[in-house]
C-alpha positions as CSV (number, residue, x, y, z in Angstrom):
1,M,-11.6,9.4,-20.9
2,K,-9.2,10.2,-23.6
3,Q,-8.3,7.8,-26.4
4,Q,-5.2,6.3,-24.8
5,K,-3.4,7.0,-21.6
6,N,0.4,6.7,-21.3
7,V,1.3,4.9,-18.2
8,A,4.3,4.4,-16.0
9,V,4.1,1.3,-13.8
10,L,6.4,1.7,-10.8
11,G,7.0,-1.7,-9.0
12,A,5.9,-3.5,-12.1
13,T,6.9,-7.1,-10.9
14,G,5.1,-7.0,-7.6
15,S,1.7,-8.0,-7.0
16,I,0.0,-4.5,-7.8
17,G,2.3,-4.0,-10.8
18,Q,1.2,-7.4,-12.2
19,N,-2.5,-6.7,-11.6
20,T,-2.0,-3.3,-13.2
21,L,-0.3,-4.8,-16.3
22,A,-3.2,-7.4,-16.5
23,V,-5.7,-4.5,-16.7
24,I,-3.6,-2.7,-19.3
25,R,-3.2,-5.9,-21.3
26,H,-6.9,-6.3,-21.7
27,F,-7.6,-2.7,-22.6
28,P,-4.6,-1.8,-25.1
29,E,-7.1,0.8,-26.8
30,L,-7.2,2.7,-23.5
31,F,-3.7,2.4,-21.9
32,K,-0.1,2.2,-23.3
33,V,2.9,1.5,-21.1
34,Q,5.6,4.1,-21.4
35,V,7.7,3.3,-18.3
36,L,8.3,-0.1,-16.6
37,A,10.3,0.0,-13.4
38,C,11.1,-2.5,-10.6
39,Q,14.0,-3.0,-8.1
40,N,16.0,-5.9,-9.4
41,N,13.8,-8.7,-10.4
42,I,15.0,-8.8,-13.9
43,Q,13.9,-12.3,-14.7
44,A,10.2,-11.1,-14.3
45,L,10.9,-7.8,-16.0
46,E,12.4,-9.1,-19.2
47,P,9.3,-10.7,-20.7
48,L,7.2,-7.8,-19.7
49,S,9.5,-5.4,-21.4
50,H,9.3,-7.5,-24.5
51,E,5.5,-7.6,-24.3
52,F,4.9,-3.9,-23.5
53,N,7.9,-2.3,-25.2
54,P,8.1,0.7,-23.0
55,Q,9.9,3.9,-23.9
56,H,11.9,3.6,-20.4
57,I,12.9,0.5,-18.5
58,I,14.2,1.2,-15.1
59,V,15.7,-1.1,-12.4
60,G,17.4,-0.7,-9.0
61,N,21.2,-1.0,-9.7
62,E,23.8,-0.8,-12.4
63,R,24.5,-4.6,-12.3
64,S,20.9,-5.4,-13.1
65,A,20.7,-2.7,-15.7
66,K,23.7,-4.2,-17.5
67,I,22.4,-7.7,-17.5
68,L,18.9,-6.8,-18.6
69,S,20.2,-4.4,-21.3
70,Q,22.3,-7.2,-22.8
71,K,19.3,-9.3,-22.7
72,L,17.0,-6.8,-24.4
73,K,19.6,-5.3,-26.6
74,R,18.5,-1.8,-25.5
75,E,19.1,0.8,-22.9
76,V,18.0,0.1,-19.3
77,A,18.4,2.9,-16.9
78,F,18.9,2.3,-13.0
79,G,18.7,4.2,-9.8
80,Q,16.3,6.6,-8.0
81,D,17.6,9.5,-10.1
82,A,16.5,7.7,-13.3
83,L,13.2,6.8,-11.8
84,V,12.4,10.5,-10.7
85,A,13.7,11.8,-14.1
86,S,11.3,9.7,-15.9
87,M,8.4,11.3,-14.1
88,Q,8.7,14.5,-16.0
89,L,8.3,12.9,-19.5
90,P,5.7,15.3,-21.1
91,Q,3.8,12.3,-22.7
92,L,3.2,10.6,-19.6
93,D,-0.2,10.8,-18.4
94,F,-0.6,8.4,-15.5
95,V,1.7,6.9,-12.9
96,V,0.9,3.7,-11.0
97,S,3.1,4.1,-7.8
98,A,3.3,0.6,-6.5
99,I,6.9,0.4,-5.0
100,S,6.9,-0.9,-1.5
101,G,7.7,1.2,1.5
102,A,9.4,4.6,1.9
103,A,11.5,3.8,-1.3
104,G,8.4,4.8,-3.3
105,L,8.2,8.4,-1.9
106,Q,10.6,10.3,-4.1
107,S,9.1,8.9,-7.3
108,T,5.5,9.7,-6.1
109,H,6.6,13.2,-5.2
110,A,8.2,13.6,-8.6
111,A,5.0,12.5,-10.4
112,I,2.8,14.9,-8.4
113,K,5.4,17.7,-8.7
114,H,4.9,17.3,-12.6
115,G,1.3,17.3,-12.5
116,K,0.8,13.7,-13.3
117,R,-2.3,11.7,-12.3
118,V,-1.2,9.2,-9.7
119,A,-2.7,5.8,-9.0
120,L,-1.6,5.3,-5.5
121,A,-0.8,1.9,-4.1
122,N,2.3,3.2,-2.1
123,K,0.5,4.1,1.2
124,E,3.7,5.0,2.7
125,S,4.0,8.2,0.7
126,L,0.9,9.6,2.2
127,V,1.8,8.2,5.6
128,M,5.0,10.1,5.7
129,A,4.3,13.2,3.6
130,G,0.5,13.2,3.0
131,K,0.0,16.9,3.6
132,L,2.9,18.2,1.7
133,L,2.0,16.0,-1.3
134,Q,-1.7,17.2,-1.1
135,Q,-0.5,20.8,-1.1
136,L,1.8,20.2,-3.9
137,A,-1.1,18.5,-6.0
138,K,-3.1,21.5,-5.5
139,Q,-0.2,23.7,-7.0
140,T,0.5,21.5,-9.9
141,G,-3.0,20.1,-10.6
142,A,-1.9,16.5,-10.0
143,K,-4.7,14.1,-9.1
144,I,-4.3,11.1,-6.6
145,Y,-6.6,8.1,-7.1
146,P,-6.4,5.5,-4.2
147,V,-5.5,2.0,-5.3
148,D,-5.7,0.2,-1.9
149,S,-8.9,-1.8,-1.9
150,E,-10.1,-0.1,1.2
151,H,-9.6,3.5,0.1
152,S,-11.0,2.8,-3.3
153,A,-14.0,1.5,-1.6
154,I,-14.5,4.7,0.4
155,F,-13.6,6.8,-2.7
156,Q,-16.5,5.0,-4.4
157,C,-18.9,5.3,-1.6
158,L,-18.3,9.0,-1.5
159,A,-18.3,9.4,-5.2
160,Q,-21.8,11.3,-5.3
161,Q,-21.3,12.9,-1.8
162,A,-21.2,16.7,-2.2
163,D,-21.3,17.5,1.5
164,L,-18.6,15.5,3.5
165,S,-19.9,17.1,6.7
166,E,-22.7,14.6,6.4
167,V,-20.2,11.7,6.9
168,S,-20.2,10.4,10.4
169,R,-17.3,7.8,10.2
170,L,-15.2,5.7,7.9
171,I,-15.2,1.9,8.5
172,L,-12.0,0.2,7.2
173,T,-12.2,-3.6,7.1
174,A,-9.5,-6.0,7.7
175,S,-9.1,-9.8,7.0
176,G,-7.5,-10.2,10.3
177,G,-4.3,-12.0,8.7
178,P,-3.1,-15.5,9.5
179,F,-3.2,-15.1,13.3
180,F,-6.9,-14.0,13.7
181,G,-8.3,-15.3,17.0
182,R,-4.9,-16.1,18.6
183,S,-3.9,-14.6,22.0
184,R,-0.7,-12.5,22.4
185,R,1.0,-15.3,23.9
186,E,0.1,-17.6,21.1
187,I,1.8,-15.4,18.4
188,E,5.0,-14.7,20.4
189,N,6.9,-17.6,18.6
190,V,5.4,-17.6,15.1
191,T,7.7,-18.1,12.3
192,P,8.1,-15.8,9.2
193,E,6.9,-18.6,7.1
194,E,3.6,-18.5,9.2
195,A,3.2,-14.9,9.2
196,L,3.6,-14.7,5.5
197,R,0.6,-17.1,4.9
198,H,-2.1,-14.5,4.3
199,P,-5.6,-16.2,4.2
200,T,-6.9,-13.9,1.3
201,W,-4.5,-11.9,-0.7
202,Q,-1.3,-12.9,-2.6
203,M,1.3,-10.1,-1.7
204,G,4.9,-9.2,-1.1
205,K,6.7,-10.2,2.0
206,K,6.8,-6.8,3.7
207,I,3.0,-6.2,3.3
208,S,2.0,-9.7,4.2
209,I,3.8,-9.3,7.6
210,D,2.1,-5.9,8.0
211,S,-1.2,-7.8,7.5
212,A,-0.2,-10.2,10.1
213,T,0.6,-7.5,12.6
214,L,-2.4,-5.3,11.5
215,M,0.1,-2.7,10.7
216,N,-1.0,-2.6,7.3
217,K,-4.6,-1.4,8.5
218,A,-2.8,1.1,10.9
219,L,-1.0,2.6,7.9
220,E,-4.4,2.7,5.9
221,L,-6.0,4.5,8.9
222,I,-3.4,7.3,8.6
223,E,-3.9,7.2,4.7
224,A,-7.6,7.5,5.1
225,H,-7.2,10.5,7.6
226,I,-5.1,12.3,4.9
227,L,-7.0,11.3,1.8
228,F,-10.4,12.1,3.0
229,A,-9.7,14.9,5.5
230,I,-11.6,13.3,8.2
231,N,-10.7,13.0,12.0
232,P,-8.8,9.9,13.0
233,D,-11.3,9.5,15.7
234,Q,-14.0,9.0,13.1
235,I,-12.2,6.2,11.5
236,D,-12.8,2.6,12.8
237,V,-11.5,-0.8,11.7
238,V,-13.4,-4.2,11.9
239,I,-12.3,-7.6,11.1
240,H,-14.1,-9.0,8.1
241,R,-12.7,-12.5,7.3
242,Q,-14.5,-13.0,3.9
243,S,-12.8,-9.8,2.3
244,I,-15.9,-9.1,0.5
245,V,-16.9,-5.8,1.9
246,H,-13.8,-3.7,1.4
247,S,-14.9,-0.6,3.5
248,M,-18.0,1.3,4.5
249,V,-19.0,4.9,5.1
250,E,-21.5,5.7,7.8
251,F,-23.5,9.0,7.4
252,Q,-25.0,11.3,9.9
253,D,-28.4,9.9,9.5
254,G,-27.1,6.4,10.6
255,Q,-27.2,4.8,7.0
256,L,-24.1,3.0,5.8
257,L,-22.8,2.5,2.3
258,A,-20.7,-0.5,1.8
259,Q,-18.6,-1.4,-1.5
260,M,-18.5,-5.1,-2.1
261,S,-16.7,-7.3,-4.6
262,C,-14.6,-10.5,-4.8
263,P,-11.2,-9.9,-3.4
264,D,-9.3,-9.0,-6.8
265,M,-6.9,-5.9,-6.9
266,K,-7.6,-5.4,-10.6
267,M,-10.9,-3.8,-9.7
268,P,-9.6,-0.9,-7.6
269,I,-6.7,-0.5,-10.0
270,A,-9.0,-0.3,-13.0
271,Y,-11.2,2.2,-11.2
272,A,-8.1,4.4,-10.5
273,L,-6.8,4.2,-14.1
274,A,-10.2,5.0,-15.4
275,E,-10.4,8.0,-13.0
276,G,-13.7,6.9,-11.4
277,K,-15.2,5.4,-14.4
278,R,-16.1,1.7,-14.6
279,L,-14.4,-0.6,-17.2
280,P,-16.2,-3.8,-18.2
281,L,-14.1,-6.2,-16.2
282,V,-16.9,-8.8,-15.7
283,N,-18.5,-8.3,-19.1
284,R,-15.2,-8.3,-21.1
285,K,-15.2,-10.5,-24.1
286,P,-14.3,-13.4,-24.7
287,E,-13.8,-13.8,-20.9
288,A,-14.4,-11.9,-17.7
289,I,-11.1,-10.4,-16.3
290,V,-12.4,-10.6,-12.7
291,A,-14.9,-13.0,-11.0
292,R,-18.4,-11.8,-10.6
293,L,-19.7,-11.7,-6.9
294,T,-22.7,-14.0,-6.4
295,L,-24.9,-14.0,-3.5
296,G,-26.9,-17.0,-2.3
297,Q,-26.5,-20.7,-1.5
298,K,-25.2,-21.7,-4.8
299,P,-21.5,-23.1,-4.9
300,K,-19.0,-20.4,-4.9
301,S,-21.6,-18.0,-3.8
302,V,-21.5,-15.7,-0.6
303,S,-24.1,-16.6,1.8
304,Q,-23.0,-15.0,4.9
305,L,-20.8,-12.0,6.1
306,S,-19.2,-11.6,9.4
307,F,-17.5,-8.8,11.3
308,H,-15.5,-8.9,14.6
309,D,-13.9,-6.2,16.7
310,V,-10.2,-5.8,16.6
311,D,-8.1,-7.4,19.5
312,H,-6.0,-4.4,20.3
313,E,-4.2,-6.1,23.2
314,T,-2.9,-8.7,20.9
315,F,-2.5,-6.5,17.8
316,P,-1.5,-2.9,19.1
317,A,-0.7,-1.6,15.7
318,I,-3.8,0.5,15.2
319,T,-3.5,2.0,18.6
320,L,0.2,2.9,17.8
321,A,-1.1,4.7,14.6
322,R,-3.5,6.7,16.5
323,Y,-0.6,7.6,19.0
324,A,1.5,8.6,16.0
325,L,-1.1,10.9,14.8
326,H,-1.5,12.4,18.2
327,L,2.2,13.2,18.2
328,G,1.9,15.5,15.1
329,A,3.2,15.3,11.6
330,Y,6.4,13.7,12.5
331,G,4.7,10.6,14.3
332,P,3.6,8.7,11.1
333,I,7.0,9.1,9.6
334,V,8.6,7.5,12.7
335,L,5.9,4.6,12.8
336,N,6.6,3.9,9.2
337,A,10.4,3.9,9.5
338,A,10.4,1.8,12.7
339,N,8.0,-0.6,11.2
340,E,10.0,-1.1,8.1
341,I,13.2,-1.9,10.1
342,A,11.4,-4.3,12.5
343,V,9.8,-6.2,9.7
344,A,13.1,-6.6,8.0
345,A,14.5,-7.9,11.3
346,F,11.6,-10.2,11.8
347,L,12.0,-11.7,8.3
348,A,15.7,-12.2,9.0
349,E,14.8,-14.0,12.1
350,R,16.7,-11.5,14.4
351,I,13.7,-10.6,16.5
352,A,10.3,-12.2,17.4
353,F,7.0,-11.4,15.9
354,H,5.5,-9.6,18.9
355,E,8.8,-7.5,19.1
356,I,7.9,-5.7,15.8
357,T,5.2,-3.5,17.4
358,L,7.3,-3.4,20.8
359,I,10.1,-1.8,18.7
360,I,7.9,0.7,17.0
361,K,6.3,1.8,20.3
362,R,9.9,2.3,21.8
363,V,11.0,4.4,18.8
364,L,7.8,6.6,18.8
365,E,8.4,7.4,22.4
366,S,12.1,8.1,21.9
367,I,12.1,10.5,18.9
368,A,11.9,14.2,19.9
369,P,8.9,16.4,18.4
370,T,10.0,17.8,15.1
371,D,8.5,20.2,12.6
372,V,7.6,18.7,9.1
373,L,7.5,21.6,6.7
374,T,9.7,20.4,3.8
375,M,10.5,17.0,2.1
376,Q,14.0,17.2,3.4
377,Q,12.7,17.3,7.1
378,V,10.6,14.2,6.1
379,C,13.8,12.4,4.9
380,D,15.7,13.6,8.0
381,I,13.2,12.3,10.5
382,D,13.0,9.0,8.6
383,E,16.7,8.6,8.7
384,I,16.9,9.3,12.5
385,S,14.1,6.9,13.1
386,R,15.7,4.2,11.2
387,Q,19.0,4.5,13.1
388,K,17.0,4.5,16.4
389,S,15.0,1.3,15.2
390,E,18.3,-0.6,14.4
391,Q,19.5,0.1,17.9
392,E,16.2,-1.3,19.3
393,V,16.4,-4.3,16.9
394,D,20.0,-4.9,18.3
395,K,18.6,-4.8,21.9
396,C,16.0,-7.2,21.1
397,A,18.4,-9.5,19.2
398,Q,20.7,-9.8,22.2
399,D,17.9,-11.5,24.2
400,E,17.6,-15.2,24.7
401,P,16.8,-16.5,21.0
402,P,15.4,-19.8,22.2
403,K,12.3,-18.1,23.4
404,K,11.8,-16.1,20.2
405,L,12.5,-18.6,17.7
406,A,11.7,-21.9,19.4
407,M,9.4,-23.1,16.6
408,N,12.0,-22.4,13.8
């Protein structure tokens, strides 16, 4: 590892961004923040700008930029163009891509285009344009390191595996979200507030809803297919409520490797930033940065691990992801766009919880097959899918509201 890496943290005020900065804060000899970017949470970005003093600060719109610029008494850039332009800074070594949703695609593409090392938390980039981004990375020498705990786990399990033909299957673990064990009928009228109560992780609203529908795991299945070049039929998902085993790899001889740790995103983030090396997170002086996983019967120890099958009837998101992959390269783009629109509509209480996956299914079935050979085609399919998704949301919103939101 070189003496100090210059890092861009995109999505700095979100959960991944905050955990990234926590790692950087403890290892100033290894990492220097050069770019801080967020949408418009300038209240949270202001103290971070003072603390890390990055070369570039970027927010979502001009109004937020003016307000923050006055507070900091320095230039603050804004908009997608400024974000993309910052990716070509010659001194920039590493980009943490943690902007939520399709909004993170352009900056991720720009980082790879300019040969940067990318710690990828924005799974939507690979879902929408994974093969194009990987082809580009081969051309530019860019490296992609997964940050999602599940993909980091697989990455670690495969670290010494030279022959990937020996891999039988990948097993992604899912917490099951707040509605594990409920029937389809029991979740029809749940509220956004209930859906946001994730049992394990503190996350943003969109990813919390994705975890409740299991769409987060569906997107991760697609991401794993792209990252590790493995057939989707060789990727399974199991429910693991303790969130201790983050994923597993089964080999042709029947043996499994599992990666285990306390549920803390600082670990996969640090592993990505250190490019597969291990930073002393539990042995850091004067105090550990993360909790040590202890096994046994002592207080706060893990004494039992449990695994359950996914209820695909109640939570059809993973089935939809497999169907999207079956459609071809355009399918995951449609899936992601429809999901983003449907989740936003649910959070706005325009549709019921179970209608999120219903809308996705309808949109997947309605979009005509399309080639995906360029980034422009990715954007075009995304836009068409969003328009169709809005139409489906409007249809659902015209249904009887008492049935959908009776518990509000």
